[in-house]
C-alpha positions as YAML, in Angstrom:
chain: A
units: angstrom
residues:
- id: 1
  name: UNK
  ca: [114.39, 128.78, 44.79]
- id: 2
  name: UNK
  ca: [110.62, 128.46, 45.20]
- id: 3
  name: UNK
  ca: [108.99, 131.54, 46.67]
- id: 4
  name: UNK
  ca: [106.34, 130.57, 49.25]
- id: 5
  name: UNK
  ca: [104.79, 134.02, 49.52]
- id: 6
  name: UNK
  ca: [101.54, 132.78, 51.07]
- id: 7
  name: UNK
  ca: [103.37, 130.95, 53.86]
- id: 8
  name: UNK
  ca: [105.67, 133.93, 54.44]
- id: 9
  name: UNK
  ca: [102.63, 136.21, 54.50]
- id: 10
  name: UNK
  ca: [101.06, 134.16, 57.29]
- id: 11
  name: UNK
  ca: [104.30, 134.08, 59.32]
- id: 12
  name: UNK
  ca: [104.94, 137.82, 59.06]
- id: 13
  name: UNK
  ca: [101.30, 138.84, 59.06]
- id: 14
  name: UNK
  ca: [101.96, 140.98, 55.97]
- id: 15
  name: UNK
  ca: [99.77, 140.91, 52.81]
- id: 16
  name: UNK
  ca: [101.14, 138.66, 50.09]
- id: 17
  name: UNK
  ca: [101.10, 141.52, 47.56]
- id: 18
  name: UNK
  ca: [103.30, 143.65, 49.83]
- id: 19
  name: UNK
  ca: [105.84, 140.84, 50.22]
- id: 20
  name: UNK
  ca: [105.96, 140.39, 46.43]
- id: 21
  name: UNK
  ca: [106.55, 144.14, 46.07]
- id: 22
  name: UNK
  ca: [109.41, 143.93, 48.57]
- id: 23
  name: UNK
  ca: [110.90, 141.02, 46.59]
- id: 24
  name: UNK
  ca: [110.71, 142.97, 43.33]
- id: 25
  name: UNK
  ca: [112.44, 145.95, 44.93]
- id: 26
  name: UNK
  ca: [115.19, 143.81, 46.45]
- id: 27
  name: UNK
  ca: [116.02, 142.31, 43.07]
- id: 28
  name: UNK
  ca: [116.75, 145.78, 41.69]
- id: 29
  name: UNK
  ca: [119.35, 146.51, 44.39]
- id: 30
  name: UNK
  ca: [123.07, 145.85, 44.07]
- id: 31
  name: UNK
  ca: [124.96, 143.81, 46.68]
- id: 32
  name: UNK
  ca: [127.80, 146.33, 46.33]
- id: 33
  name: UNK
  ca: [126.07, 149.71, 46.77]
- id: 34
  name: UNK
  ca: [129.29, 151.78, 46.72]
- id: 35
  name: UNK
  ca: [131.06, 149.93, 43.91]
- id: 36
  name: UNK
  ca: [130.53, 152.86, 41.52]
- id: 37
  name: UNK
  ca: [132.63, 155.12, 43.75]
- id: 38
  name: UNK
  ca: [136.10, 154.58, 42.33]
- id: 39
  name: UNK
  ca: [138.95, 154.32, 44.80]
- id: 40
  name: UNK
  ca: [140.98, 156.87, 42.82]
- id: 41
  name: UNK
  ca: [138.53, 159.57, 43.89]
- id: 42
  name: UNK
  ca: [139.68, 159.13, 47.48]
- id: 43
  name: UNK
  ca: [142.74, 161.03, 48.71]
- id: 44
  name: UNK
  ca: [145.88, 158.94, 49.10]
- id: 45
  name: UNK
  ca: [146.94, 158.37, 52.68]
- id: 46
  name: UNK
  ca: [150.49, 157.43, 53.61]
- id: 47
  name: UNK
  ca: [151.02, 154.29, 55.68]
- id: 48
  name: UNK
  ca: [154.81, 154.76, 55.86]
- id: 49
  name: UNK
  ca: [156.63, 158.03, 56.50]
- id: 50
  name: UNK
  ca: [160.23, 158.47, 55.29]
- id: 51
  name: UNK
  ca: [162.18, 161.47, 56.57]
- id: 52
  name: UNK
  ca: [165.71, 162.64, 55.78]
- id: 53
  name: UNK
  ca: [167.50, 164.95, 58.21]
- id: 54
  name: UNK
  ca: [170.18, 167.55, 57.51]
- id: 55
  name: UNK
  ca: [172.87, 164.86, 57.89]
- id: 56
  name: UNK
  ca: [171.19, 162.75, 55.18]
- id: 57
  name: UNK
  ca: [170.14, 160.14, 57.71]
- id: 58
  name: UNK
  ca: [166.94, 158.35, 56.71]
- id: 59
  name: UNK
  ca: [164.25, 157.35, 59.20]
- id: 60
  name: UNK
  ca: [161.26, 155.12, 58.46]
- id: 61
  name: UNK
  ca: [158.14, 154.94, 60.62]
- id: 62
  name: UNK
  ca: [154.50, 153.95, 60.51]
- id: 63
  name: UNK
  ca: [152.09, 156.79, 59.89]
- id: 64
  name: UNK
  ca: [149.82, 157.76, 62.76]
- id: 65
  name: UNK
  ca: [146.95, 157.08, 60.36]
- id: 66
  name: UNK
  ca: [147.95, 153.45, 59.82]
- id: 67
  name: UNK
  ca: [147.15, 151.80, 63.14]
- id: 68
  name: UNK
  ca: [143.85, 152.53, 64.88]
- id: 69
  name: UNK
  ca: [144.04, 153.12, 68.61]
- id: 70
  name: UNK
  ca: [142.57, 149.84, 69.82]
- id: 71
  name: UNK
  ca: [142.02, 149.31, 73.53]
- id: 72
  name: UNK
  ca: [139.75, 147.24, 75.74]
- id: 73
  name: UNK
  ca: [137.50, 149.01, 78.22]
- id: 74
  name: UNK
  ca: [138.86, 147.48, 81.44]
- id: 75
  name: UNK
  ca: [136.04, 148.81, 83.62]
- id: 76
  name: UNK
  ca: [133.36, 147.41, 81.32]
- id: 77
  name: UNK
  ca: [135.21, 144.10, 81.13]
- id: 78
  name: UNK
  ca: [135.43, 143.73, 84.93]
- id: 79
  name: UNK
  ca: [131.82, 144.74, 85.34]
- id: 80
  name: UNK
  ca: [130.61, 142.23, 82.75]
- id: 81
  name: UNK
  ca: [132.92, 139.53, 84.12]
- id: 82
  name: UNK
  ca: [131.31, 139.82, 87.54]
- id: 83
  name: UNK
  ca: [128.12, 138.32, 86.12]
- id: 84
  name: UNK
  ca: [128.50, 134.56, 86.73]
- id: 85
  name: UNK
  ca: [126.20, 133.64, 83.84]
- id: 86
  name: UNK
  ca: [128.07, 135.82, 81.34]
- id: 87
  name: UNK
  ca: [131.60, 135.19, 82.67]
- id: 88
  name: UNK
  ca: [132.49, 132.41, 80.24]
- id: 89
  name: UNK
  ca: [131.18, 134.35, 77.24]
- id: 90
  name: UNK
  ca: [132.91, 137.57, 78.32]
- id: 91
  name: UNK
  ca: [136.23, 135.75, 78.81]
- id: 92
  name: UNK
  ca: [136.01, 134.28, 75.30]
- id: 93
  name: UNK
  ca: [135.24, 137.65, 73.73]
- id: 94
  name: UNK
  ca: [138.01, 139.30, 75.74]
- id: 95
  name: UNK
  ca: [140.53, 136.75, 74.42]
- id: 96
  name: UNK
  ca: [139.27, 137.29, 70.86]
- id: 97
  name: UNK
  ca: [139.72, 141.05, 71.27]
- id: 98
  name: UNK
  ca: [143.27, 140.63, 72.57]
- id: 99
  name: UNK
  ca: [144.13, 138.36, 69.64]
- id: 100
  name: UNK
  ca: [142.74, 140.93, 67.20]
- id: 101
  name: UNK
  ca: [144.80, 143.74, 68.73]
- id: 102
  name: UNK
  ca: [147.97, 141.62, 68.65]
- id: 103
  name: UNK
  ca: [147.30, 140.60, 65.03]
- id: 104
  name: UNK
  ca: [146.90, 144.23, 63.94]
- id: 105
  name: UNK
  ca: [150.06, 145.24, 65.79]
- id: 106
  name: UNK
  ca: [151.98, 142.34, 64.21]
- id: 107
  name: UNK
  ca: [150.70, 143.37, 60.79]
- id: 108
  name: UNK
  ca: [152.02, 146.87, 61.37]
- id: 109
  name: UNK
  ca: [155.38, 145.52, 62.53]
- id: 110
  name: UNK
  ca: [155.63, 143.35, 59.39]
- id: 111
  name: UNK
  ca: [154.83, 146.31, 57.13]
- id: 112
  name: UNK
  ca: [157.44, 148.40, 58.90]
- id: 113
  name: UNK
  ca: [160.07, 145.66, 58.49]
- id: 114
  name: UNK
  ca: [159.32, 145.48, 54.77]
- id: 115
  name: UNK
  ca: [159.38, 149.26, 54.37]
- id: 116
  name: UNK
  ca: [162.72, 149.57, 56.16]
- id: 117
  name: UNK
  ca: [164.23, 146.83, 54.01]
- id: 118
  name: UNK
  ca: [162.96, 148.58, 50.86]
- id: 119
  name: UNK
  ca: [164.38, 151.94, 51.96]
- id: 120
  name: UNK
  ca: [167.71, 150.32, 52.86]
- id: 121
  name: UNK
  ca: [167.97, 148.77, 49.39]
- id: 122
  name: UNK
  ca: [166.70, 151.89, 47.64]
- id: 123
  name: UNK
  ca: [168.53, 154.41, 49.83]
- id: 124
  name: UNK
  ca: [170.09, 156.18, 46.83]
- id: 125
  name: UNK
  ca: [166.63, 156.76, 45.37]
- id: 126
  name: UNK
  ca: [165.67, 158.61, 48.54]
- id: 127
  name: UNK
  ca: [168.94, 160.51, 48.95]
- id: 128
  name: UNK
  ca: [170.05, 161.12, 45.34]
- id: 129
  name: UNK
  ca: [166.96, 160.90, 43.14]
- id: 130
  name: UNK
  ca: [164.85, 158.57, 41.03]
- id: 131
  name: UNK
  ca: [167.66, 157.82, 38.55]
- id: 132
  name: UNK
  ca: [169.21, 155.65, 41.26]
- id: 133
  name: UNK
  ca: [166.38, 153.13, 41.60]
- id: 134
  name: UNK
  ca: [167.77, 149.64, 42.17]
- id: 135
  name: UNK
  ca: [166.20, 146.38, 40.92]
- id: 136
  name: UNK
  ca: [164.43, 144.63, 43.79]
- id: 137
  name: UNK
  ca: [162.04, 141.69, 43.45]
- id: 138
  name: UNK
  ca: [159.59, 140.33, 46.00]
- id: 139
  name: UNK
  ca: [161.52, 137.08, 46.04]
- id: 140
  name: UNK
  ca: [164.82, 138.80, 46.86]
- id: 141
  name: UNK
  ca: [163.16, 140.91, 49.54]
- id: 142
  name: UNK
  ca: [161.40, 137.85, 50.95]
- id: 143
  name: UNK
  ca: [164.66, 135.95, 51.21]
- id: 144
  name: UNK
  ca: [166.23, 138.85, 53.11]
- id: 145
  name: UNK
  ca: [163.32, 139.04, 55.58]
- id: 146
  name: UNK
  ca: [162.50, 135.29, 55.72]
- id: 147
  name: UNK
  ca: [159.05, 135.99, 54.28]
- id: 148
  name: UNK
  ca: [157.24, 134.37, 51.37]
- id: 149
  name: UNK
  ca: [156.92, 136.60, 48.27]
- id: 150
  name: UNK
  ca: [153.13, 136.30, 48.51]
- id: 151
  name: UNK
  ca: [153.32, 137.61, 52.09]
- id: 152
  name: UNK
  ca: [155.28, 140.59, 50.79]
- id: 153
  name: UNK
  ca: [152.64, 141.16, 48.12]
- id: 154
  name: UNK
  ca: [149.74, 141.05, 50.57]
- id: 155
  name: UNK
  ca: [151.50, 143.30, 53.08]
- id: 156
  name: UNK
  ca: [152.22, 146.11, 50.60]
- id: 157
  name: UNK
  ca: [148.96, 145.88, 48.61]
- id: 158
  name: UNK
  ca: [147.32, 149.31, 48.70]
- id: 159
  name: UNK
  ca: [150.00, 150.70, 51.02]
- id: 160
  name: UNK
  ca: [151.71, 154.03, 50.34]
- id: 161
  name: UNK
  ca: [154.92, 155.74, 51.37]
- id: 162
  name: UNK
  ca: [155.37, 159.49, 51.86]
- id: 163
  name: UNK
  ca: [158.60, 161.34, 51.19]
- id: 164
  name: UNK
  ca: [158.75, 165.15, 51.29]
- id: 165
  name: UNK
  ca: [155.02, 165.39, 50.68]
- id: 166
  name: UNK
  ca: [155.07, 163.03, 47.69]
- id: 167
  name: UNK
  ca: [153.13, 159.75, 47.88]
- id: 168
  name: UNK
  ca: [154.50, 156.55, 46.34]
- id: 169
  name: UNK
  ca: [152.87, 153.10, 46.31]
- id: 170
  name: UNK
  ca: [155.21, 150.67, 48.08]
- id: 171
  name: UNK
  ca: [154.95, 148.40, 45.05]
- id: 172
  name: UNK
  ca: [156.65, 151.19, 43.05]
- id: 173
  name: UNK
  ca: [159.97, 150.26, 44.66]
- id: 174
  name: UNK
  ca: [159.77, 146.59, 43.68]
- id: 175
  name: UNK
  ca: [160.52, 145.43, 40.17]
- id: 176
  name: UNK
  ca: [162.79, 143.46, 37.93]
- id: 177
  name: UNK
  ca: [165.92, 144.76, 36.28]
- id: 178
  name: UNK
  ca: [167.88, 144.41, 33.07]
- id: 179
  name: UNK
  ca: [171.45, 143.27, 32.67]
- id: 180
  name: UNK
  ca: [174.02, 146.02, 32.31]
- id: 181
  name: UNK
  ca: [177.60, 145.26, 31.51]
- id: 182
  name: UNK
  ca: [179.17, 141.95, 32.43]
- id: 183
  name: UNK
  ca: [177.73, 141.48, 35.89]
- id: 184
  name: UNK
  ca: [175.72, 144.62, 36.59]
- id: 185
  name: UNK
  ca: [171.98, 145.23, 36.64]
- id: 186
  name: UNK
  ca: [169.82, 148.30, 36.09]
- id: 187
  name: UNK
  ca: [166.26, 148.96, 37.21]
- id: 188
  name: UNK
  ca: [163.52, 148.77, 34.60]
- id: 189
  name: UNK
  ca: [162.20, 152.06, 35.97]
- id: 190
  name: UNK
  ca: [165.53, 153.79, 35.31]
- id: 191
  name: UNK
  ca: [165.57, 152.39, 31.77]
- id: 192
  name: UNK
  ca: [162.06, 153.71, 31.18]
- id: 193
  name: UNK
  ca: [163.07, 157.17, 32.37]
- id: 194
  name: UNK
  ca: [166.15, 157.04, 30.13]
- id: 195
  name: UNK
  ca: [163.93, 156.22, 27.14]
- id: 196
  name: UNK
  ca: [161.64, 159.12, 28.05]
- id: 197
  name: UNK
  ca: [164.58, 161.53, 28.23]
- id: 198
  name: UNK
  ca: [165.88, 160.35, 24.85]
- id: 199
  name: UNK
  ca: [162.50, 160.98, 23.23]
- id: 200
  name: UNK
  ca: [162.09, 164.37, 24.92]
- id: 201
  name: UNK
  ca: [165.45, 165.45, 23.48]
- id: 202
  name: UNK
  ca: [164.89, 164.09, 19.95]
- id: 203
  name: UNK
  ca: [164.47, 166.28, 16.87]
- id: 204
  name: UNK
  ca: [160.71, 166.54, 16.25]
- id: 205
  name: UNK
  ca: [160.91, 165.98, 12.49]
- id: 206
  name: UNK
  ca: [163.34, 163.08, 12.96]
- id: 207
  name: UNK
  ca: [162.09, 161.05, 15.96]
- id: 208
  name: UNK
  ca: [164.06, 158.14, 17.33]
- id: 209
  name: UNK
  ca: [162.87, 154.72, 16.25]
- id: 210
  name: UNK
  ca: [162.73, 151.85, 18.72]
- id: 211
  name: UNK
  ca: [165.71, 150.27, 16.93]
- id: 212
  name: UNK
  ca: [167.74, 153.46, 17.40]
- id: 213
  name: UNK
  ca: [166.83, 153.58, 21.09]
- id: 214
  name: UNK
  ca: [167.91, 149.94, 21.45]
- id: 215
  name: UNK
  ca: [171.29, 150.76, 19.88]
- id: 216
  name: UNK
  ca: [171.81, 153.74, 22.20]
- id: 217
  name: UNK
  ca: [170.95, 151.71, 25.29]
- id: 218
  name: UNK
  ca: [173.13, 148.80, 24.23]
- id: 219
  name: UNK
  ca: [175.97, 151.25, 23.67]
- id: 220
  name: UNK
  ca: [175.63, 152.08, 27.36]
- id: 221
  name: UNK
  ca: [175.77, 148.38, 28.24]
- id: 222
  name: UNK
  ca: [172.05, 147.76, 28.76]
- id: 223
  name: UNK
  ca: [170.95, 144.37, 27.41]
- id: 224
  name: UNK
  ca: [167.52, 145.18, 25.99]
- id: 225
  name: UNK
  ca: [165.35, 143.93, 23.12]
- id: 226
  name: UNK
  ca: [163.33, 146.06, 20.71]
- id: 227
  name: UNK
  ca: [160.04, 144.62, 21.97]
- id: 228
  name: UNK
  ca: [161.00, 145.66, 25.50]
- id: 229
  name: UNK
  ca: [161.59, 149.23, 24.35]
- id: 230
  name: UNK
  ca: [158.19, 149.20, 22.64]
- id: 231
  name: UNK
  ca: [156.60, 147.81, 25.81]
- id: 232
  name: UNK
  ca: [158.19, 150.45, 28.06]
- id: 233
  name: UNK
  ca: [157.26, 153.21, 25.60]
- id: 234
  name: UNK
  ca: [153.66, 151.99, 25.62]
- id: 235
  name: UNK
  ca: [153.61, 151.92, 29.44]
- id: 236
  name: UNK
  ca: [154.56, 155.60, 29.40]
- id: 237
  name: UNK
  ca: [151.88, 156.40, 26.79]
- id: 238
  name: UNK
  ca: [154.50, 157.52, 24.28]
- id: 239
  name: UNK
  ca: [153.42, 156.91, 20.65]
- id: 240
  name: UNK
  ca: [155.63, 155.27, 18.03]
- id: 241
  name: UNK
  ca: [158.20, 157.27, 16.03]
- id: 242
  name: UNK
  ca: [155.84, 157.20, 13.01]
- id: 243
  name: UNK
  ca: [153.02, 158.78, 15.02]
- id: 244
  name: UNK
  ca: [155.39, 161.29, 16.64]
- id: 245
  name: UNK
  ca: [156.61, 162.33, 13.20]
- id: 246
  name: UNK
  ca: [153.02, 162.82, 12.01]
- id: 247
  name: UNK
  ca: [152.22, 164.89, 15.09]
- id: 248
  name: UNK
  ca: [155.30, 167.07, 14.55]
- id: 249
  name: UNK
  ca: [154.39, 167.59, 10.89]
- id: 250
  name: UNK
  ca: [150.85, 168.60, 11.82]
- id: 251
  name: UNK
  ca: [152.13, 171.09, 14.38]
- id: 252
  name: UNK
  ca: [154.56, 172.63, 11.90]
- id: 253
  name: UNK
  ca: [152.04, 172.89, 9.05]
- id: 254
  name: UNK
  ca: [150.90, 176.48, 8.31]
- id: 255
  name: UNK
  ca: [147.58, 177.32, 9.90]
- id: 256
  name: UNK
  ca: [144.68, 177.88, 7.55]
- id: 257
  name: UNK
  ca: [141.42, 179.42, 8.55]
- id: 258
  name: UNK
  ca: [138.24, 177.40, 7.85]
- id: 259
  name: UNK
  ca: [137.16, 179.93, 5.22]
- id: 260
  name: UNK
  ca: [140.45, 179.82, 3.30]
- id: 261
  name: UNK
  ca: [140.21, 178.69, -0.32]
- id: 262
  name: UNK
  ca: [142.80, 178.37, -3.06]
- id: 263
  name: UNK
  ca: [142.05, 180.56, -6.07]
- id: 264
  name: UNK
  ca: [143.46, 180.06, -9.56]
- id: 265
  name: UNK
  ca: [144.34, 183.22, -11.50]
...
């Protein structure tokens, strides 16, 4: 792009040197001035609230923080509409505002439908604990709600659910499963937690290898490959059995002070 500073200087009645200085300053600025503020530094806010009463009945609702209180100032609208010259413009903007409010309300209704379907499918997670997570894919949920999987993905992106003060991303409740038994299925999350428990209970100087974990899981009917165990272990930031053995050996080694030296008699 050719910079016509002289022409711009005449139009704005500003010295050419000052315009060039402005241009230099602008080129040092970022188009995303708050990009360095990471989202994780912001407190999580729940969009969906799940409550369980004393009779173990589960209720699901939108958080008060989710939907803004959008209204149209009726008095201002009628006053502006009375101006014949502005009437057509005001009517158009009024219709746009109504469409926006309806769209936001519909979005909230869609999110609530999805959340209720998730809680219905994962009811044992909410009532009995995380070991009862059930496999649930976006496709399966979409078929139940007559929504496209991509619509599910967009609706739950960045949305959180609160249960007893704990915050969960809605995406946490969606995931594939592994075959268990002849016709059963088990959530990948439950398998990961099972692997974690196995490793937490292992003997430090004799850690479980991935092959051993595979054998234990298969003995319980879970159809899983060694590479899947390694993948799940990596997702949980659990090192390999070789590294765990080295860590255990280092922790059990006798402590020696920096000034300690071996002396031969």
